[in-house]
N, C-alpha and C positions, 0 to 999 in steps of 0.2 A: 504494500500500500504506500502511495506517495505521501511525503509530508504535506501538511495543509496549512493555509494561511487564512486568517479572517480578521475582522474588525470587532471581535467580541460581541456578536449578536446575542441577544437575550441576557445581556449584563443586567444585574439588578443594582439600581443606584444605591450609592453608600448612604448609610444612616448616621455615619461618623460626622464630626464637626467638618467644616469645609477646609480640607488641606490641599496642598498642591505639590509641585515639582514632579519630575519623572519618577515612576516607581517601576522596579523590575522584580521579577520573580521567575522561578522555574523549578523543574523536577525531573529526575531520572529514576525509574523503577528497575531494580535488579531482577524483577519478575517479568520484565519486558512487557508489562500491560500498559494499556492507554492511560496516560496521566493527564490528558487534556482537560478533563473535568476538574481535576484537583487544581491545576494551575489556574484555570478560569476562576475558581472560588479564591485563590490566593490573590489574584489581581483585583477581584471584586472587594476584597477586604482593604486594599490599599489604593483603590481607584481614585480617592481624593487627591493623591500626590500628582495625578496627571488628568485634569478634567477635560482636555481637549480632544483625546482620542485614546482608544485601548486597542489592543491586538494580541492574538494568540497564535503561535506557530508550533506545530507538532511534527516529530519524526517518529511515527507510530512504531515502525519495525525496531527502533532503538528504545521505545519506551521512554521517550523524553518530550518535554515541551517547554516552551519559552512563553512568558507573558510580559506585556508592557503596558504602562499607563502614562500617557504623554502630556506634558505642558510644553506647548510649541513656543520656542524662542527664534529659532532659525528655520527657514523653509516651512512656511505655514501650510504648504500644499500637501496633498496626499503623498507626494514623493518622499516625505520625510517619516512616512509611517513605519512603526516598529512592531514586532521584531522585523529585521530586515535581512535579506539574503544577498550575498555578494554576487558579482556579475557572472562568475563562473558557476555559482551554485553551491560551492563547497562549503562556505562559511556562513553562519547565521549569528546575528548579534542582537542582544537586548541591552540597552545602554542608557545610563542615567548620568547627566552632566553636561559639560561643554568642553570641546577641543578649540582652544581659542586661536590656534594657528592653522586651522583647517583649510582656509582659503589659500595659504602659502603651500600647504601640503598637496591640496588638490591641483594647483597650478604645476607643481613638480610632477605629480603623477600623470597629468594630462601630457606633459612634455615627453613621457615614456609611452604614450599611446593609449592610456587609460581613458575610458568614456564614463560619464556621469549622467544619471537620469534626473537628479534634482541638486539641491543645494545644501543638503544636510551634512553635518559633521559625521553622522553615523555612517553614511555612505563612504565618506572619506577614509574612516577608520577601517572599514571592511576591504576597500581597495588597496589601503596601504598594507594590510596583512597579506592579501593576495600578492602583492608586488615584493615587499621586503621581508615578509615574514613576521611572526608575532613579536619576538623580542626586539628585533630591530625597529619595528614600528613603535613599540613603547617608548624607546629612547628618543624618538622624534616628537612625541606628543607634549604639547604644553596645554594643560588644562586641569580640570577637576572632573573625576568621573569614577564610576562603579560599573563594571561591564561584565557580562557573560557572553562567551563566544563558543559556539559549537562547530566542531569540525566533522562535517558529515561523512568524509571519507575515512578518518581514522576513528569515528565514534568517540571522540574525546571532548571534554568540557574544560574550559579554563575560566576561572573567575579572577578579576583583577581590580585594583583599587589605586587611586591616584597617589602621587608622591607624598603629599603632606597629610592626606587623610580627610578631604573635604567632604567627600561622599561616602555614606555607609553601605556596608554589604555584610550580610549574615549568612551562614551556611551550616549544614550538618545533616547527619543520617537520622531519619526518623523511621525506625523499622527497616524495611528494605528499600526505602525511598530517600534518595539524596535530594534535599531541598535547599534552594537559596532565595533571598529576597532582600529588598531595601529595608524592610521593617519586620520586627519580630512577630507582629500580630498575624502576618501572613501564614506563619507556620501552623497556626491554630486551624487552618483549613483541613489539615490532615487529622482524621479520627485517632490515629495512633500517637499524636503528639502528647506527651505527658505533662508538659509545662512545668516540670520540677525545677524548684528554685535552687540555684547553686549558692550554697552558703559560703563558699569561698570568695565568690564574686560579690556577695553581700557584705563580707568582711572588708573587701576593697572599697565598696561604696562608702562605708563608715570612715575609712581613712581619708579617701580622696574626693569624696562627694560626687564621684562618677565611677563607672565601670570601665577600666582600660582594656584595650585589645590585647590579647585575642579572646578575652573572657566576654560572656554575656550573662545576664541574669538567669538564663536557662542553662541546665547541666548539658544538654544535648546540642546546643548551638554555639557556634564559634563566631567570633567577630574578625574579619579579615583585616590584618594590620595594614597601615598605610605602606605604600611603595612595594606592595607584595602581589603575587598572584599564586594561585593554587590550581594545579593541572590534574585533572582526572582522567587517566587514560581508560580505555575499555577494560583493561585487566583490573584496575583499581576500583572501577565501578562495580565489576563482577564480584570482586573480594569484600566490598563494603569497608574499605579502609578510608581514613581521612589522611591524604598526603600532607606533608609539612609545606607551609607557604614558602615561596622562593622570593627573596628580596631582589628587586631589579634596580633599585637606586637606594644608596646608603647615605644618610646624612652623616653618619659617623665617618665614612670615608671622605665625604666632602670637608668635613672639619679638619681631618688630618692632612688632606691635600692643601687645604687653605693655610695650614701652619708651614708646610714644606715650600709653597709657592705663594706667598703672600703678595698683596697688592703693594707695589713699590713707588707708586706715583705720589705726588704731593697731595695736601689735603683738599686743595681746590680741585685738583684733577679727580680725586675721589668723589667729590660732590657732583662733578660733571657726569662721571660715569653712572652714578646712581640716578641722577636726573633723567638721563638717557634711557636707562634700563626701566625705570619706574613709568616713564611717559609711554614707552612702548607697551609695557604690561597693561596700563590703563587703556591705551588706544585699542588693544586687542579685546579688552573686556568691555568696551563700549560698543562693539559690534552686536547689533541686535535688530531684529524685525519688530520689536515692541518697544513701548516707552521705557526709559530707564532713568536712574537718579542715584543718589548717594546718601548714606547715613552720615550725620555730622554731629559730633559731640562737642566740638570745639577744642578737643585736645590735638596733639601733634600729629598723630597718625591719621586720623579722619580728615583733619584740615589739609594735610598734605594730599591725601587722595582728591578731596574736593577741588583743591587749587589747581592740580594737574589736569583734572577732568575739565574744568573750566578753560585751562589753557589750550585744550584739545578740542574745544566745542566752540562753534560760531554762534550759538545760542545760549542763553542762560541754562545752566544745569539745575535740575531739581534737587534740593537738599532737604533732609528731614531730621528734626530733633525732638526728643522727648524732654520735658521739663517737669520738675517737682517743686511744689511749693515750700518744702523743707530745704532751707539754703544749703545745708551740708551735703545734700544729694543732688543739687541742681547745677548743671553746666549750660543750661540753655542760653542763659545771657551771653556767655562767651561764644557759644555757636552762632548766635545771632550777629555778633560783632564780626566774626569771620566771614559769615555769609554776606554781610553788608559790603565789607571790603571786596570780596571776590565777585559781588553782583550776581550771585546765584538767585534762583527762584526758590526762596526759602519757606518751608512750612514748619511750624513748631506746635506742639500740643502739650499743655500743662495738665498732668494726670492727677486726678483726684484719688484719695485712698480707696474710694469705693470702686473706681475703674480698675485700680491695680488688683485689689482683692478679688474682684470678679474673675480674674484670670486663674487663680489657684485651683479651682475645681477641674479645670481643663488640662492642667499640666500633665497628669499621668497618661492621658490619651495622646497628648501632643509629643511626649518624648518616648513613649512606647516601652521604655524600660526606666527603673528608678534613676533619677538625675536630680541632684540637689544643689546646683549653683543657683542661688536665689536671683542673680542678675538675669535669669531666664525670664522673669516677669517684664522688666522694662525692654528687654530685647524683643519680646513678643509684641509689646505695645508699639514700638517704634516701627516694626515690621508691618503690623496692621495698619498703622497710619500711612506709611509709605505706599502700600498696596492699593490704597484708594486713588493713587495718581500714577504709579508705574508698575511695571511687571518685573523689572531687574533693578538691583540696588547694589552699588559697590560699598564695600566695607573696609575699615582700616585695621582689621585684625592681623596679628602677625608682627607688627612693628616693635612691640615691646621685647618679644623673644629674640628677634634678629638683631636689634640695635641696643639692647641693654636698657629697657625702660622701667622695669619694675624696681621699687624701692629695695626689696630684698637683695638685690644684686650687690649693692654697696653698703647696705645697712649692716648685714652680718659681719663684714670685714671691719667697718668702722667701730662697731662695738667690741669686737675682739681686741682691737688695738687699745681700747679705753679700759678693758678689764684685764689686760695682759699682766698688770702688776700684781694681781690677786694670786698668791701661792696656789698651786694645783691642789694641795691638801685641804685648803680652805673653801674651795669653789663650791662643793657639794652643800657645805654649811650655809654660805651665802645665798645659794639657790633655795634652800628650804626656808631660809629667813623671808626671802621675797614672797614665797607662796603662803606665808602666814597671814597675809593680808590679801583680801579679794582685790581684783583690778579697780573696782569702783573706789575703793578707799585710796589705793595709790594714786588714782587720778586726781584726788583732793590734795594729796601730799606731794604732788609732783615737784613742787619747788624745792623740796628737800633733796630730791635725787635728780634734779634737772641736768646737772653737769654730765651724768652718765649716759644720757640718750641724746640723739639728734631731736630736732623739733618735730613731733608727731602730734596727730590729733587724738589718739588713744593710748596715752603713755602707760596706763595700767596693763593693757594687753601686751605692749612692747616689753615692759618689764618682765612679764612672764616668759617672753621669748629669750630675753637675757638669761633668765634662769635655765632655760634649756640649753643655751651656750655653756653656761657654767657647768651643768651637769656632764655635758659631752666633751667639751673642749676641742671637738673636731668639727670643722665647718661642714663637711659633708653630713655628718650625723645630724648637725643641727638644721641643715637645710631639709633633711627628710622629716624633721620634727615640725619645721615651719609649715610645710606643706601638708601636714597631717592634721585632720580634725580629731577623731578618737585615736588616741596614742595606742590603745590596746584593744583593737576591735574583738579579739577572741574572747575577751571578758564580757562582751555585749551580745555577740552573735551566738546562739546556741549551736554548738557543734562547728563553729566558725574557725577556720584556719587560712591564713593568708597565703595564696600561691605566689610564686616568684614573678616579679615584673621588671621592667626595665630600671625602675628606681631602685629596687632592692638587689639586683644582680650587677655589681660593679665591674664584673669581668666584661660586660658588654658595652662599657663606656669607652669613648675614645681617649687616647692618652693626652690629657690636657693638664698642664701644670697649674694654671690659674683657676681659682675657685669660681670667680664670677663667669668665666668662660664655661666651665662645667655646668653651672646652674642654667645657663642660656641654652645649652645643648639639651640638657634634661628637660626643660620646659618645652622646647620645640618638639621633642618626640614623645612627650607625655601630656602635659597639661594642655597644650594647643590642640592636638587631635582629639583627646579623650574628653575634654571639657569645653573649650571655647568653640571648636568648630562643630561639635555636637549642639551646643546651645544655638549658634547662629543658624545651622542647617534646619533644625527642627522648628524654630521660631519663625523663620521666613517660609519654610514649607508649610506651616500651618495656615498661612494666608495666601498661598499660591503666588509667592514672591521668590524669585531666584536671586541669591546673595553671591556676589563674585568678590574675590579677596585679592587684589593686585600684589600685595607684599608677598604672597605665597607663590607667585611665579618662581619656578625653580632656578631661573637664571639670576633673579634677585637673591634668593636664598644662598646660592653658591657664591656670589660676589660678596654678600655680607660676611661669610665665613673666611674670606681672604683678607678682610680688613683688619688691621691691628686694633686691639681693644681700646687704645687711646682716642680712635676715632669714633668710638661709641660712647665711652664713659669718660667724663672730665672731672677733675677734682676728686672728691670723694662721694659726691651726692648728686651729679647730673648725668643722666643717661640720655641716649638718643642724640649725642652731639651732631653727628652727620645729618640726621634728619631735621634738626633744628637749623643747621646751615642751609640745607635745601629749602626748607619752608620760608626762610627769610628772603629767598629770592622772590617769592610770590606774596608775601604778607608781612606787615610790620611785627617786629619781635614782640612788642608789648601785647599783641593779641593772643599770643599762645605761651609766653614764658611765665608760668605759674605752678604752684605745687600740683602733683599729679592727684586726680580724683578717681575714685572707683565709680563703677556704673552699677549702682545697687539701689536698694529700697530700705527703708527703716524697719526692717524685719524684726529686729529685737523688740521694739516698742509695740508692733503689731501683735506678736505672740502674747504680750501681757495685756493687750487691749482687744481689738476687734477679732482677732483669731484665737483668742484664749479658749473659747468654748469649743471650736472645731479641733484644736490641737488636744484639748484634754480628752476628747472622745477617741482620738486615735492613739493617744498614749495611755489610755486607761490600763491599770495594772492587770486586771482580770483578762482583758482582751489580749494584752501581750502574752500572758501565761497561756491562754487557750490556743493562740495561733501558733505559739512554739518557735518563733524565729529569734526572739530577743529575751535576754534576762532582764526582767523589769527594773531591778534595783538601781543600777547605774543610771538608767534613763529617767526614772522617777526622782532620783536625787538631783540631777542636773535640771529637771523641769522645776522642781521646788526652788532651787537656788536662783534659776532665771527669773521666776515669778516674784522672788523677793527683791530683785533689783541689784543684788550684791555681786553677781557674776553674769556676764552676757554669754550665754551658751547658744546663741541663735544658730550658729552653723552646725553645731553637734545635733541639735533637736531637729533641724531642717532635713539632715540626712535621714533620720528615722521617719520623720513625718512623710517624706517623699516616697519612702518605700511603703509605708502604711497606706498612703493614698493610692499607689500603684497596686498594691495587693487587693484593694477592694474595688478596683476598676474593672 
């Protein structure tokens, strides 16, 4: 029987909230039975990711099928329909994302005699594989993507994810069926799917507020790591094995090569190169057949993206900002000033607490597995606002990791210099003394110990981090503590034991002498893909908005790691030096030179106020014992301390609350 193609006739409209972005799914059965109906149901469950078109393609003799839900950005015609078959008929692809240099690749392929039916980047991908082969094609791609490719001749499947991990892809064996999808809820289409919670992954959630690849919240499902592909040959499908992912691009190698062959030009030449690379990356990401704009917080990263977008545009660029009435959380006033100077078409929305709180019940569905970065709330709100005007929005994410923007990069080393005089034998005693008083009390007494710390907004919390440094005395250990919420998740999760990760396995780190550089590398391979990119992808996806991230163009990433640290961090407390120099070419310095602000919400006070009753129900001691995932005592203790106002445990509690919310969804 010949493989079949359709546009998803008989699909049932989704009853989920209105999500978007392309979604992919597929399955192969070891029993060689027709899985078309299964994949149809998988796509039905994630159809909201792609409201413009759906498609199913099946190779019945092989017992496999691909599905696709499409949000059209390029080639809005039927020629862009997926799943798509290559010109020779050998390869079939279902693909989520954007290949930004697809026009350049198409021109090159046409010079070799390749013919194209339409203008989609999916067709370019398929013809590239036909012409150059799979791995050689991967090396040429500049984009964000998650893709499944079926080789009809070899009866082999390959799953691949982009270099930095902008697009998600899950896969695993469910009984005798190999399944993959953009979202975990698609796996529930299989009656054999047990949906068993992985308690090791739950332990990681409590430490990091997210679940890092290759783990997922389910025992039987893996998350494909960034810059990796996994190849299922016919023999491996028959055996039911899960092959090890293959890394096709290594940031660790890029870092080590950058040390061996550093950039040797002047500082001004470095700014010139970054200007050219970033303008090209932005120009590529401005290619669209639908309206586009940019998120603008008023910080250095988003202001740089907006400035270069405007420099590339003959008309005012659309920019979008969320504001809060609480001054300590509000950057909208700064964004408005930047937008005024750049003369963008600016839109801002000041959010009420009621609007922000209304998002919370939707979070479990939006993120599909437990995710506890509370800035998910304003990220969703700014995406929702932008979608009323555009279909694509550029974001400034990645600048902090690449160019040294986080306070922790220089904070730890600064404090270590200031506490170096304390004898090692006395440091544990000093640490215990600090912890005798809660952070709220230290905030009031900060004048007494102000010489110990740089200027900070929450001195009590920073003092507790000083205590961590005193306990460890090792900056790498202290960094691990800094990025941890629950320090001992195994004491909270029943049966929980943390599996190894890139953060805990130091043998996987590149050889970097400088502590700041090590932190920047670790953040780029862990915090960026597992937290920030998940947050942006899901929040934008929820409202049919495609988010594009120019700083994550791999050419910019590779250039950033060739730069000396002195071009990123100056003095002891100023990061992103080269970005500041670049932005100064487009905007006055006084518009962006100010202390870094986080993108958050007043979660701590909300938990004591309007969210108290909701949180109390989820953290009920009897409920926790009945469900059997958490030991109630440490959670209830932190909840009581938080309600008293003595200690702010908002991040620890949010980790638990987001799992509880997901569990009941």
